[in-house]
DOPAVO-185715 format. One record per residue: residue in one letter; x, y, z of N, C-alpha, C, O in turn. Coordinates in steps of 0.001 Angstrom, whole numbers, plus 524288, in hexadecimal, padded with zeros to 5 digits. Example, Ala and Ser with C-alpha at 12.3 -4.5 7.8 and 13.67 -1.06 7.14 Angstrom:
a833867E9C681E788300C7EE6C81E78833907F31C81E788379C7F30982111
s832327F73681BA8835667FBDC81BE4832648001E81EBE834618047281F67
! end
This chain:
x136F341F5217EB81374341EF5184631394542413186A313CF74265C18494
x136D2425E518AE51386E42AC718D5E13DD942A4818FB113FA942601190EF
x1406842EC819042145AD42EE4192801452C42ED419877145DD432D119B10
x143F542A3D19A8C143934299C1A03514418423DD1A195142C04206E19E7F
x1460B422E61A6361468B41D911A832141F841C831ABE0140F841F861AF7D
x13F384183B1AAEB13AB3416F61AE2A13C58413381B28413E9440F191B175
x13B3B414A71B76E13CE4411591BBCD139CB40C4B1BC6113B29408F71BF91
x1359D40BB41B94D13289406DF1B99D13472402CD1B5AC131D73FEDD1B4C2
x13909403C91B35713B63400111AFB6140F93FEDD1B17E143634021F1B413
x143143FA441B02C148913F92B1B17514C193FD6D1AF3B14B703FEFF1AABC
x14FD23FF4D1B24F152EA403D81B0D7155F6402F81ABCC155F5406561A85D
x1588E3FE7F1AB4E15BAA3FD791A697158303FD6E1A1C1159983FF9519DB1
x153B43FAFE1A23C150073FAC619DDB14E464004119C4814DE44017E197A7
x14D37403811A03114B8E408D819F1A14FDA40C0719C8114EE140EE9198C8
x1548F40B7B19E7D158DE40E6B19C3A159AE40CEA1968715A69410491932D
x1598D407E11957915A244062219008155CC4085518C95156C9409FF1882E
x151014085618E9714C9240A3818B8414D024100B18A5514C1B411B9185EB
x14E6A4131F18E5514EDE418C018D9215351419FE189CB152AE41D3518647
x157CC4177818A7F15C3C4186C1870315AF6416DC1816A15C10419C617DC0
x158A74124B180C4157534107B17B85153634141B178EB153BB4151F1743B
x14FA74160F17BF514BBB4199B179D214E4241E97177C114D004205E17377
x151D1420D817ACE15478425A01791C157D9424A91744915808427E7170BC
x15A83420341742D15DE541EFB16FBD15ABB41DD616AD015C6641F2F16682
x1563C41B6616B64152D441A6A166E1150B241F89164B1150354202915FF3
x14F6F4232D1682C14DAC428531665A1520942B16163621510F42DBB15F7C
x156DA42A751653E15B5142CC31628615BFE42A5815D1C15D0A42D1F15954
x15B664253215CBB15BD342288157AC157BD4249E153E3158E8425AE14F58
x152F942530155C614EBB427351527A1500742CB31507814F2242DE914BE7
x1521B42FF4153DE1538E4353E1524A157E64352C14E341579D437EE14A46
x15BE54320414F261606A431DF14BAC15F1342F9C14655161494313B14262
x15B7C42BE41463215A2D4295B14142155EC42C3513E421561742C6013974
x1521842E76140FC14DB0430E913E5114E22436D313DD814BE64391F13A42
x150F943951141631522343EF51411514D4E4423813FB914D3A444D313BAF
x14949442181430D14460444CC141D3144F444AA1140EA141FA44CE013DE0
x148B344D23143771498B452C7142D214EE7453FB140791510C458371413C
x151004503613DA31561A450F213B3715A6D44E7513E62159B844D6514305
x15EF344D7F13BF01632C44AAB13E961656B44D7A14352166BA44AF714735
x165E1452A314310168734556F14757164FE455C614C31166EA4557715096
x15FF44566714B6315C624565514FDA15C0B450D21521615B7D45023156D1
x15C5E44CEB14EB315C604477C1508E161214467915407160B4443EE15816
x165A0448791526B16A5C447DD15586169B544A8515AD116B164484D15EDB
x1679F44F3D15AC6166D04522B15FA41635D44F1C1636B164A044E9E16808
x15F0244D101617115B5F44A34164CD15D8F444EB1667C15CB14433B16AE7
x160624424F162FC162B543D3E16462166D243DE2168A41673843A9B16C24
x169D94420B1685E16DD6442F616C6216B5C443CA171C216DB34426D175BB
x166B3445FC171E8163DE4467C176DE1629F4411D1791A162FB4404317DD3
x1612843D83175AE160084382817775164F743599179A0164C5432DC17D93
x16960436821770516E4A43438178E916F964363D17E611715743341181B8
x16EBB43B4817F4B16FC843D841847416C4D43AF91889916E01439F918CFC
x16779439F518727163E24378318AE1165A4431FE18C501655A4306B190D9
x1677042F1D1887116945429CF1898116E3F429F018CCE16ED9426CF19067
x171BC42D7B18B9C1768D42DE318EB31756442F581945C177F742D6C197F0
x17186432BD1953016FF34341519A8E16D9E42F5C19D4F16E8342E891A1F6
x16AA742C4B19A6F1685C4278719C9916CA2423C419E6316C3A421711A293
x170AD4232C19B43174E941F9119C9717810421621A15617A8541E331A3FA
x178004267A1A26B17A934285D1A7281784A425C11AC0B17B12424D31AFDB
x1733D424981ABE31709A422731B07A1729541D0E1B1FA171C041B561B664
x1752B41A5C1AE681770A4150D1AF8F17CF4414A01AF3E17F1D410551AF64
x17F91419141AED018535419041AE291881B416771B2A718C50414441B1E0
x185EE416B81B7551887D414681BBE6188B240E791BB8218CA740C171BCD9
x1847340C121B9AD1841D4065B1B96718538404271B3FC185993FF661B35F
x185BD4077D1B014186B0405AD1AAB918AA9409511A8291898E40BCC1A431
x18F44409971AA7C1933340D581A8BD194DE40C6F1A31F19532410241A014
x195ED4078D1A1AE197BB4066C19C661938140798198611948E409DA19444
x18EBC40607199A118A604070B1960F189BF40CE81953B1896940EC0190CE
x1899940FCC19984188C84156A1991318D3A418061961118C4441B62192C3
x1920F416841973019689418D61948719658417D418EAA1971741B6518B88
x19556412F518D371953E41182187AD190C841425184C31918D416561808D
x18C14413EB1870B1878741609184571877C41BFD18456185A441E681809C
x1897D41E5818878189E4424061889618D8F425E21844118C63429A818183
x191FA4233A183A8195B2424A517F891934E423DD17A2619427427051769F
x1905341FAB1798318DD841E961746D18A3D4231F172DD18A7D4251016E79
x186EB424C21767F18322428E01755C185BD42E31174E61843F4315717196
x1899B42F391782E18C6F43435177F718F35434D4172BC18ED5438F017045
x191F0430DC1710F194DF4312916C29191364319F1677C1925B43464163B9
x18CD242EE4167C31890C42F4216380186E6434CE163121866B436E715EC5
x18598437321678E1838943C7F1678B1877D440551654D18618443E21625F
x18C6D43F97166B3190874430C164B1191224429C15ECD1924A4467915C2E
x1905C43DEF15CB5190F243D2C1570E18CCD4401E153EE18D67440FB14F3D
x1889B441A5156951844744450153F51841344A22155311805844CC8153B4
x1880944C27157E3187904514A15A5218897455ED156BB1868E45A28157C7
x18B8E45560152AA18DAF459E514FD91898D45DC414E00189C64625D14F63
x185CE45BFA14AE9181F845F95148B117E4C4619914CDF17CF34663714CE8
x17CA645E261506F1790C45FD91548217B8C4640A157F0178F7467D115968
x1808D46366159381833B4674D15C60183A946C841597B18336470AF15BD6
x1848846C3A1546A184C5471001514617F70473AF1512417F1E4787A1515E
x17B4D4709F150C517601472D4150C4174BB4754B1560417206479431563C
x176A5472FC15A3D1759C4750E15F77177E347A871601D175AA47DBB162ED
x17C4147BA215D9217E99480D315DEE17B20484EB15B5817ABA4895315D3B
x178A64837A15712174FA487101547C170674882F1582216EC248CAA158B5
x16E614841615A9616A00484B615E3A16B8C48819162E41684B48AE71650E
x1707C487D61646B1725248AEE168D517241490C016789170FB493F416AE3
x1739C49224162BB17360497AF1614A16DBA499921614616CAC49E0E162A7
x16A1B4963715FBC164924979E15FE5162D0498791658215FF749C2B166AB
x1648949505168F9163574959816E8B1658A49ABF170A1162D349D9917364
x16A6849BEF16F5416CE14A0C11712F16A0E4A59E16F35169DF4A994171EE
x167DF4A55B16A8D1653F4A9E616848160BC4ABB716BB515F5C4B05216BB2
x15E754A81E16E9F15A324A98A1722315BF74ACB8176C9158B74AEC3179AF
x161144AD2E177911633C4B01417BFD166E44B47817A2F169D34B6A017D53
x166B64B5C61753116A1A4B9E317322168FE4BF13175E81647C4C06F176E3
x16D204C1E81772216C904C6BB17A2916D2B4CBB0176E716CB34D001178F7
x16E324CB1C171DA16EF14CFBA16E8D16DF54CE4C168DA16E2E4C9B816768
x16CDE4D23C1659F16C394D12715FFE1711A4CEB215D9D170BE4CB7A15A0F
x175AE4D03C15F9B17A944CE1715D9717AEE4C83815EAB17CB64C53515B5E
x179374C6A716351179404C1111649E1755B4BE171613D1767A4B9C015F7F
x170CE4C0631604E16CE84BDDB15CF216F344BCE01578916EA54B8A01555B
x171C64C0D415568174294C055150361787D4BC3715038178E04B90514CA6
x17BB74BC5B15445180124B8A3154A617E1C4B311155241804A4AF84152BE
x17A104B24515831177F34AD02158F3175834AAF6153E7175F84A656152AC
x172F64AE5B1510A170BB4ACBA14C04175064AB2B1483B174934A73D1457E
x179354AE441481517D9A4AD0F144921804A4A80814639181B34A4D2142EE
x181014A75514B55183814A29514D451802849DCE14C221822E499B214AAB
x17B1049E5614CCE1778C499FB14BB4177C94985A146051779D493B6144C6
x1783049C3F142871789349B1113CF117DBB4985013BBD17DD749485138C9
x1820A49A4013E0F18727497E613D251875F4925413F431898548ED413CC2
x185234918A143E31852848C52146391817B488A21434D18265483EA1431E
x17D5848AC914107179E24879313DD417CAD485A1138F417BFB4812313761
x17FD1488F713694182EB4875F1320D186F748345133A0187FE47F91130BC
x18938483FE1383918CFF4802313A3318A5D47AD913B0918C84476CB1399A
x185AF47AE913D5E182B84761013E30181A04735C139001825A46EA113884
x17FE4476531352917E944740A1301218370471D412D691833246DCF12AC8
x187DC4748212E2118CBA472A412BD218E6F46D7A12E5219024469E012BA1
x18DF246D301337F18F594685A1363E18BBE463E81349018D7945F7B133D3
x186BE4651F133F8182F7461231324D1843545F3712CC9183DD45A8C12BAB
x185AA462E412954186D84616B123EA18BC045E111239418C3A45AB81202A
x18F6845F05127301945545C131271F193D7456B9129B51974C4536C1292E
x18F8C455E312C7B18EE0450EF12F3A18C3244CF712B961879644BBC12C30
x18F3244B0E127E018D0344797123E318B804423E1260E1887143F6D123A4
x18D96440DE12A8018C8D43BAE12CAC1885743BB9130DC188014381913401
x1851843FD6130EE1811F4403D1350B17D5843B9D134EC17C094396F13901
x17B9C43A2113046177F2435BD12FE217A56430C31321D177B942DBB134C8
x17F5542FFB130FA181FD42B59133071827F42BA3138F5181FC427AE13BA4
x183824305B13B04183EA43105140A917EB042FD61435817E9442D691477F
x17A6C4318A140FD1753F43081143351741542AA714337171FA4289014701
x175774280F13EF7174A74226B13EA5177ED41F92142BA1761141BF71454F
x17CCE4213D143461804B41ED51471917E5741FC014CA317EAE41C4614FF2
x17C4D4246614DA917A4D425A2152DB17594422441542F175134206A15898
x17226421781506916D9A41E1E1515116F49418891528916D04415F9155E9
x17348416AB14FC5175464116A150CC177CD4111A156301775940D27158E4
x17A7341549157B817CCA4156B15CF11788D415311612417941412AD1652D
x17437417CA1603316FCB41788163DE16DD3411EA1646D16C8C4102F168BA
x16D9940F221601D16BDE409A71605116FBE4065B1637316E2E402E216663
x174BD40774162D1178AB404AD165E117811405E316BAF178BC4027716EFF
x176CD40ACA16CE21760140C53172591714240998174A617149408201793A
x16D33408E9171841688B406181735B169EB40064174771684F3FE3717870
x16CE33FDFE170F216E6F3F888171B1171C23F7EA176991716C3F3F117948
x175013FBE2177C8178743FB9817C53175743FBA6181761778A3FA0B1857D
x170A23FD751816016D843FD9C1862716CAA3F82D1886F16BEB3F79518D26
x16CC83F43B1851416C023EED8186ED170693ED1418A8216FC03E96918D8C
x174ED3EFB218A2A179603EE2618D67179293F07F192DB17C4A3EF1619639
x175843F40C193C3175303F6A9198D31725F3F33619CC116DE83F1A719BE4
x174F33F20C1A1001728B3EF031A525173323F1BE1AA5C177983F2E71ABEC
x16EF63F2CA1AD1016F203F5991B20316C4D3F28A1B641168EB3EF4E1B528
x16DBC3F39B1BB0B16AF63F17A1BF8A166073F4C51C0521665C3F9551C1CF
x1617F3F2791BF5315C943F5591BF80159DB3F5261C4C7155603F6D51C53A
x15C733F3261C8BF159FC3F3281CDE1158F13F8CA1CF9015C3C3FC301CEB4
x154613F9D91D1F9152F13FF361D36215721402131D67215850406981D54D
x1595B3FF821DA4B15D4C402171DD7B1620F403A21DA5E1641E407EE1DB02
x163D9400181D6F21687E401251D3D11675C405741CFD516A9C408E51CEF9
x162C3405411CD6A161624093A1C9901611C40E9E1CC1A163244126C1C9FA
x15E9B40EEE1D0A015E22413EE1D35E1637E416001D4F61648E41AAA1D47B
x166D14128D1D6D716C0F4141E1D87B16F304161C1D3D4171F741A031D444
x16EC0413741CF601718A4150D1CAA216FD741A851C8F51731C41DD81C7C7
x16ABA41B6D1C8DC168B44207F1C73716A65424CF1CAF616BCE429171C948
x16A41423B01D00216BCF427981D3E21718B4290E1D34F172EC42DA41D3C0
x174E5425361D25417A7F426421D1B317B80429BC1CCFA17E7142D861CD49
x1790A4286A1C8A4179C542B861C3E8177A7431021C4B917A16434D61C31F
x17320431641C737170AE436811C82617442439F71CB6A1750E43E8A1CA2D
x17666437C11CF91179E843AC01D2F917EC243C781D00018077440F01D07C
x180F3438F91CCF6185AC43A371CA05184AB43EAD1C632187D9442401C5BB
x1804443E761C37817EF9442831BFAB17DE7447BE1C25917F6E44BD91C05D
x17B4A447981C6D517A1A44C6D1C9A717F1044EFA1CBBF17F8D453C31CB9C
x182B244BE71CDA6187AF44E0B1CF8118AA84507A1CAF418CF7454AA1CB76
x18A9144DD11C68D18D2144FDE1C1E018ACF4552D1C05518DA4458BC1BEC8
x185A5455A41C0C81831345A941BF831849345ED51C36618564463521C1E3
x184EF45D741C85D1867C461421CC5318C02463491CB6318D0B467F11CBFF
x18F8045FD21C9ED194DC461691C8CA194F84652B1C42719797469321C451
x1921C463D21C00B191ED467351BB6A18FA546C831BCCB191954708C1BB0C
x18B8646C7D1BFEF1890E4716B1C17A18CDD474CF1C49618D254798A1C3C8
x18FC54725E1C8211939D475451CB3B197CF477AF1C7BC1998247C151C8AD
x1997A474D61C3B919D78476CF1C02E19B6647B2A1BCAB19E5A47E7F1BADB
x1964A47B131BBBF193E147F231B87D192E7484271BB82192AE4885D1B932
x19251483C01C0A0190CF4883B1C3D21959F48B6D1C53E198DA489A41C853
x1962B490171C31219AE34932E1C40919AD8495C71C964196C5497801CB46
x19F57496061CBC119FF44991A1D0801A0C849EC71CEE81A1EE49FD01CA5A
x1A03E4A2761D27E1A1264A7F21D10A1A6834A8D91CEA41A7364AC5C1CB6E
x1AA514A5A51D03A1AFAA4A6691CE4F1B03B4A4E31C89D1B2BD4A79F1C58F
x1ADD54A0691C7321AEAA49E761C1DC1A9D549EEC1BE711A96949C401BA77
x1A62F4A24A1BFF31A1524A2D21BCF51A2574A4711B75419FFE4A2491B3BA
x1A5D04A8361B6871A6D74AA101B1371A8EB4A5B51ADD11A7454A5241A956
x1AC864A29D1AFE01AEB749E491ACD41AA8849A5A1AB811AA74498431A72C
x1A701499491AF361A2E04956A1AE4319F604971A1A9D119E03493ED1A679
x19DE149C201A9B619A5C49DE21A58C19D2649E3B1A05019AA249E1C19C37
x1A24849EA71A0681A52649F4819B851A6D549A20199121A96B49A1B19504
x1A565495C619B7B1A647490DB198C61A9AA48CF219B8F1AA4648894199A3
x1ABEF48E4C1A00C1AF4748A921A2BC1AC3B485E21A4CD1AE85481DD1A61B
x1A715486681A5181A3E4482291A7341A09B47F811A2FA19C9747D251A42F
x1A24247FDB19E0F19F4A47D72199CE19E63477A619ACF19A0A475B519A24
x1A27C474E319C681A20B46F4119D3819E5F46E0C1A1BB19B7846A381A18E
x19E7E471541A5CD19B0A4706A1AA4719552471131A8BF1920846DFB1AA65
x19416475031A5A618EB0475C21A3E518D0B471541A03D1888C46F9F1A054
x190A746F8319D1318F7446B1A199A018E434663A19CDE18AAF4634519BA0
x191494656D1A10619067460FC1A47D18B35461851A75F1886545DAD1A80D
x189EF466401A90E184EE4671E1ABB418063465F61A80217C69463CA1A9A0
x180FE4676A1A31217CF34664419F3417C344606519E9E177C545E8A19E72
x1807845D7219E501800A457C519DCE17D7E455611A2A717A5A451C31A241
x17EE2457731A73817C78455821AC0E176A1456B01AC181737A453701ADB6
x1753A45B5B1AA4C16FB345CBB1AA0B16CB64593F1A64C168554579E1A772
x16F0D458171A1D216C7B454A319E0A16BA244F331A0531676A44CF419FCE
x16FB244D161A2DE16F3C447E21A52E16B14447CE1A974167FB444251A9CD
x16B0A44BE11ACB41673944C2F1B0FB161B044C6D1AED615E2E449C71B0CA
x160E944F9F1AAD015BC4450291A860159E244AE81A63515558449781A6E6
x15D58448161A39C15BD4443121A15A15AFE43EE91A58A1578343BA21A4FF
x15E1443EFB1A9A715D5943B351ADDF1584643C381B0C9155AC4388B1B279
x156D94412B1B162151D34426F1B3C514D534404F1B0771497443E5D1B28D
x14DDD440B21AB58149D643E991A7D51498E438AB1A8401454E4366D1A861
x14E10436251A87614E39430711A89B14BCD42E381AD991494142A251AD73
x14C97430DD1B1F814ABC42ECE1B6FC145D9431971B8F51447E431251BD8D
x1433B4346C1B59013EBE437991B73013A5F4346D1B9B5137884367B1BCFF
x139C742F811B8401357E42C5B1BA691362542B481C03913269429C11C2D7
x13ADE42C121C24413BAF42B2B1C7DD1391042F681CB271376942E611CF8C
x138AD4341B1C91413629438801CBD0134AF43C8B1C7AF13745440921C733
x1308643B7C1C4B112F4A43E911C00712EFE444741C0D5131644475D1BDD9
x12C294464A1C4BB12B6044BEF1C54D1308344EC11C661131A8452B81C3E8
x1339944CC41CA051387E44F5B1CB6E13C8844EE01C71A13F27452B21C5D1
x13D1144A3C1C4D7140FC449601C0C513FE344CBF1BBFF1437E44EFF1B9BF
x13B0344D1E1BA71139BA450141B5B913A2B455F11B69613B90458D51B300
x138FC457B71BB54139C245D431BC8413F8D45E951BC5114117462991BA29
x142BD45B2F1BE931486045BF51BE7E14A7545B9A1B8E814E1F45E5C1B777
x1481E4583B1B5D6149CC4579C1B06C148D745C941AD4C14C2645E281AA30
x1445945F0B1AE181432F463EC1AB5214710468301ACCE148E346B1F1A976
x1484B468821B1CD14C0646C5E1B3AF1517546B601B1581542C46F061AFC9
x152F74666E1B121158154650D1AF0015851466121A92615C61467AA1A720
x154024652C1A670153E64663F1A0CB154D546C0819FBC1577346D6419BEF
x152BF46F6E1A305153B44750B1A26415986476391A30215BB14796D1A027
x15C064739D1A6C1161A24744E1A789164A9472601A2CB1683C475031A0F5
x1634146DD51A0D4165F446B9919C4B1657146F331978A1692646FC819488
x160E547199196DE160214752F1927C163B7479F3192F11661247B9C18F17
x1641C47C21197A916799480981987B16D4547F231974117009481FC1948B
x16EEC47AAB1994C1744E478FC198821754247754192DA179A6477B0190ED
x1712E4758819034171AF4743718AAC172D64790A187661762F478EA183F2
x1700C47D4B1887D1711F4822F185B41769648434186FD179614861C18391
x17812483C418BF617D4E4857818D8C1817B4825B18AA0185604848E188DE
x180A947D4D18A2018470479FC1875F184BD47B7018195188FF47BC317F5F
x1804247C4E17F291803947DC01799D1833D482D9178B31860C48365174D6
x1829B4868D17C4F1856B48B8117BD318B4D48AB417C8718E7248D5417A02
x18CBF4871B17FEE1924D485ED180A5194A14839817BAD19902484E717A2E
x191B348025179251938B47DC11744519426481E61700A197FB481E416D23
x1905B4856F16FB5190A54899916BD21953C48D3A16CF1197F648EE316958
x1961548E72171E719A80491BE1736719FB348F30171F01A34B491CE1701D
x1A00C48A20172BF1A4DB4874C171621A5DB4877B16B851AA4F48822169D3
x1A1B3486E8168681A24F48735162B81A46348C8C1611A1A7CC48CED15DBB
x1A252490AD163841A410495F2162331A9D0496A9163A31ACCB4990E160B8
x1AB59494911682A1B0D2494F7169CC1B47249236165F21B8B049422164BE
x1B2B748DAF164071B60348A88160971B5C048C4E15AEA1B99648BE11580D
x1B13748E4D159481B07D48FB5153D41ACA149440153621A81C49369151F8
x1AE4F499031548E1AAC149D871548C1A7EE49E4F14F5B1A3794A01C14F48
x1AA6C49D0014B1B1A80449DDA145F61A34749A5F145091A04D49B421415E
x1A28F496641485B19E0A492EB147BA198E8495CA1488A194D749411146A4
x1990F49A3814B641943D49D2514C66194094A23F14956190634A550149FC
x197EA4A32F14605197FA4A801142EE19CE24AB25143E91A10E4A8F1144D3
x19C664B054143B81A0F54B3AE144721A21B4B49414A4019F4A4B2AC14DA7
x1A64C4B78414B4F1A7F84B864150AC1A3FB4BB4B153ED1A3514BA1915889
x1A1494BF1C151A019D5C4C21B15484198D04BE9D1561D196CC4BF0715A76
x1973B4BB3215294192FD4B789153D4194914B3F91584F191864B30B15BEA
x199694B1F81580B19B524AE8115C2B19B7F4B14D1616919A294AF001656B
x19D1F4B63C1617019D734B935166511980F4B9FC168B91975C4B93116D6A
x194404BB871658C18EEB4BC3F1678A18CAB4B70F1697A189F64B6E016D72
x18DD14B2E5166A518BC94ADC31681A18E194AC0016D5018B4B4A9F5170A4
x1932D4ACC716E08195984AB52172FC193544AE7517782192894AC5D17BC3
x192484B3771769B18FE94B6A817AAB18A994B49D17C39189524B465180DB
x187784B31A1785B182434B0F517976182A84ABC017C5817F934AAA817FDF
x186784A89017AD1187384A37F17D5B1889E4A4351831D186514A1AE1867F
x18C564A7991843B18E194A8661899A189A64AA4F18D08188EA4A86719162
x186AD4AE1718B101825A4B03B18E2417E494AC0F18F5317C724AB98193BE
x17CE84A90C18B5F178D44A51318C2D17AD44A09D18F8F177E849E86192C1
x17FBB49F2118EE7181EA49AEE1921F181FA49C70197DE180E24992E19B3B
x183384A13F199031833D4A2F619E7417DD14A2661A0D817D434A08B1A53F
x179D54A3FF19DF1174774A39919FE8172E149DE61A0971707949C7C1A481
x1743D49AA119CC2172DA4951619D1217588492731A1AB1732648F4A1A466
x17A79493BF1A28617D54491541A6D617B0F492F51AC1C17A8348FB71AF9F
x179C0497E81ACAA177634999F1B19717248496B61B29E17162494BD1B6E9
x16EF04967A1AE9A169E5493CF1AF3916AA648DFA1B03B167E448BA41B367
x16E6B48BA91AD7F16F5A4860B1AE1517166484BE1B38716FC6480E01B5E0
x174E7487E91B58017710486DB1BAAF172E8487571BEE5172D2484491C29B
x16F7648B2C1BE5116B2E48BC71C2131679F487081C1F516631484F11C60B
x16633485561BD49162AC480E01BCC31655A47BCB1BE4D162EA4786F1C0B9
x16A5547B2F1BCF016D2F476691BE4C16D97475CA1C43616D27471731C63D
x16E6C47A1D1C6F616EB0479DB1CCAE16990477DF1CEF11697F4754A1D2FF
x1654F479181CC50160284773B1CE0A15F52471861CC8315D8646E621CFAE
x1609E470391C7B615FE146AE31C5CB16314466FD1C8FC16135462C11CA49
x167E8468751CA3B16B6F464E71CCFE16C064665A1D2C3170324659E1D50B
x167E7468601D5131683546A411DA781681E465DC1DE7C16A5E466701E2B2
x16598461841DD4C1652545D411E11A16A5445A721E1D416D7A45A241DE35
x16B34458681E67B16FEB4556F1E7981701B450881E43416C5144D921E41C
x1746A44F961E169174B744B0F1DDE0173AB445DE1E088170C5442A61DE72
x175F6444FD1E5181753E43FF91E7C816F9243F3C1E97416D6043AFE1E8E5
x16D39443681EB84167C9443071ED441641F4421B1E8A51609C43ED51E8EC
x164F5445021E46716195444631DFD61623343EF11DD7B15E5843C7B1DC00
x1670843D121DD2316802437E21DAF016577433A61DE431633242FF31DC31
x165D8434331E36A1636C430631E6F115D854304D1E62115B2342C201E60B
x15B2B434E31E58A15589435391E4B3153F6432B41DF8C1500542FF71DF48
x157064339E1DB75155E44313D1D65F155FF42B4C1D6CE15290428A11D4C1
x159F54293C1D97C15A47423951DA381559A4216F1DD2C1536E41D681DBB2
x1540E424181E15314F884225B1E46714A8A422821E12F1476541EE01E156
x149D7426B61DE4B1451E4274E1DB1A144D2423161D6EB140AA420DC1D5FA
x14940421FF1D4691493441E021D04F14813418A01D29614508415A01D062
x14A7E4176F1D6EB1499C412571D962143F9411BF1DB10141B340D8B1DA85
x141AB415F61DD2013C37415CB1DECE138774152F1DA381343D412F61DAC4
x13A14417361D5A5136AE417021D113136ED411D11CE371337F4109B1CB12
x13AFC40EBB1CF4E13B9D409B11CC9913742405EC1CE3E13660404FC1D2DF
x1349D403D51CA5913069400161CB6F1314B3FAED1C8B412DD23F79A1C8A7
x135FA3FA2C1C662137343F54D1C3A31384B3F1171C7A913B7E3F1EF1CB27
x135BC3EC8C1C74C136D63E8591CB0013C893E6A51CA9413E923E60D1C643
x13F183E5DD1CF00144823E41C1CEF8144AC3DE2D1CF16141473DBA11D15A
x148B83DC011CC94149423D6591CC5114BFC3D4401D12614CC83CF881D19D
! end
């Protein structure tokens, strides 16, 4: 089943179907591992994020359900994170190599990539319980599917539209706040680029991810506009994803410089990270201002109207 909610079906039924579909795909990945266990974990975690974004849409009317199920999926994803996160750092050095500004940086990035690859392999070798974790995660997915039966919502068109509009407005305001915190004034610009706004950029990334997934879920209400906005938001999420990966790599170097090699390698790597992060942040802020340019209340009201107009399910 596609990752979208169809307005010609009862909302609760659709939500259960979409969530169950994503969780079943995750189970298949975790149990069959077509491209190996670590790639299966990476892809399954994407499914968990999609389900968690879906549950945001009903958090107003199903607070306990959303809280419990969000925690279930979040904790499960964290239990599988170690090796995949280590592999992501190796991929980040490969990404940085495409922007190296000197032969010294090229050499340093190659050395760091090799050192981080050895670190990844060491973490993987030490994770003797990975098979058990994958089995446990698949079982947790089945429990999450069973929990969907406990979700009960008011599916009347007016109530459904109002619920979606409220969540949409709340998420858009949250994104605006994050964007404001990320945007440096002339006075504090240097501090912002040097890391004082790490949490704000991380929050903006999460807001962008949620917005992108919500646009996909409600695309049937206004396909052309929603999908165009979704493509634009995906570009923003990609920029912020690279920025986040560089922040994680920078933190590792701060905490354990030897993880990337000798001191000279670490120094060159940090220089490359800072330069690329500055460029990514500038591009992301420009694009985010465009993506989140519409007034939250007005956009949320329009989403509610569009969804209500698209509903064709007979009411009881």
